[in-house]
N, C-alpha and C positions, 0 to 999 in steps of 0.2 A: 721667198718661196712659199707657195700656197699649200694649204692642207688638203688632203683628199678625204672624201666621204667614205666611211666604212659602214658596212652593214653587218649586224650581228643580232643574236637573240636578245630580246628585251629582258630586263631584270626588274625586280620590285623597286630598286633604287631609281629607275627611269620613270616611275609612275607620275610623279609630280610634273616633270618636264613634258611628258606625253599629254597629260591633261591640259596644261597651258597651251601647248601647240594645237591640240584638238580644238580648244576653244577659239583660238585665232583662226584656224583653217576653216571652221564651219560657219563663221560669220557671213561670208559671201553666200553660202548655201542658204542660210536662214533668210538673208535679204532677197535672194532669188525667188523664194517661195513665200515670203512675208510670214515666216513662222519661226520665231525665236524660242519655241518650246521644244525643239527637236532634241532627242536624247543625247547626242554628242555635246550639246551646250548645257544640259542639265545634269549630266552624270557627275557623281561625287567622286572624290579621291578614293574612298573606301570601295565604292562600286567598281571603279577602274582597277584597283588592286585585285579584287576578286576575279574580275574578267581576265586580267593578265595571268592569274594563277591557273585558270582553266584553259586558256587559249594558247595557241602557238603564236607568239608575238615577236615581231622583228622591228628593229629600229635602225635608222640611219643616223650616224654621228659625224659631226664636223668638229674634230677635237673632242671636247667633252659635252658639246651641245647636241641634244637630240633635234634633228632637223627633218625627220620623217619617221613614220611608223605605220604598221599594218598588223592586223591580227586575224586569226581564223580558227575554226573548230571543225571537227569531222564527226558526222553522225554515224550510226550503226550501219547504214547502207554504203558508207564510203564517200558521201558527198561532203565536200569541204565548203563551209560558209565563210567567205572572206569579207571583212568589213573594216571600216574606218581607216581607209588608206589616206594618209595625210602627208603633205610635204609643205615645209615652210614656204610662204609666198616668195621669198627672195631666192629660193632654190628651185622653183617650179620651171618647167619647160626646158629642163636639162637632162631628162632621162631618168631622174631619180625615182619617180613613181613606178616606172616600168621595172627598174632594178628591184625595188621593194616587192612588187607583185611577183616577180620571178623567184625571189628569195623565199617568200612565204609559201608559194606553190611547191617549191622544192622541199622545204621542211615538212609541209603537210603530207606530201607524198612519201617521203623517206621515213618520217617519224610516226605518222598516224595513218598510213596506208590509204590516202585519199585516191579515189578513182576518178573523180570529177570535181570541178571547182564551180562554185556559184557565187555571184555577187549581185547587188542591186544598187540602183541609183535613180535619182529623180529624172523625169523626162526632159527637163530644161538644163541638165548638167552636161552640156555638150563636151566639155573638156574631159570629163570622166568617161563618157560614152566613147569618145574617140580613143582614149588610152586603152580601154578594155577591148574594144574591137581590134585595135592594132596588135593586141596580144592574143588574138585567136578566140575571143569570147563572142558568142552569138546570142541574140535576144531569144528568150524562150517564153516570155510572158510579160504582160503589163497589167498592173492592178491600179484601178482608180481609187486613191486613198481619200481624196477630198476634191472639192471643186478646183483647187489650185495645184494639186499634186497627183501625178500618176507615177508609180514606181515601176521601172523596167528591170526585169530580172534577166541576167545573162549567165551563160554556162559555157564550159569547155571541158573536154575529156582530159584526164591526166595522161601524160606520155607513159607508155609501158616501161616498166623497170625490170632490170636484170635481177638475178638472185641476190646480188650484193647491194641492191637498193639504188644503184646508179641508173639514170635514164638509159633505156635501151636504144641503140642506134638502129635505124632502118637502112636496109641495103636493097637497092633496086637492081633488077637485072632485066635484060631484054630477051 
């Protein structure tokens, strides 16, 4: 009988596993852009712990192993910045990235009053772009960072919430 993946809030005890997974997951990105100095590969454990303390962080676990993670923050205008969505290579292409994205959006909206979500990825990161677009994100800008990299920023509005913080259902009538 196989184990199922659970999604929950990240804790400080997850930091080391998240950092190792982040390092594994960002190797292909670094190779794609021929840049191994990207922040996810140079981040220290102390920096990650500080980031987890400030952010709304969610992990996916298979038993006790962290197999996915994502984190986000919300600014004073209600814009949530979502970043470092990672899924272990052996777990990719099974919907886990989408589940993590939905979970962090839900928490950012319920716990931090996010009104919209924003994320960024490199222009060659087709898998990431496909995932984000399939979850309702639309491109709102592109920034040329270097001769090898353009960063595409995508956004979507948060679903309206009811007074209890639950997503509000829309009812259509003719």
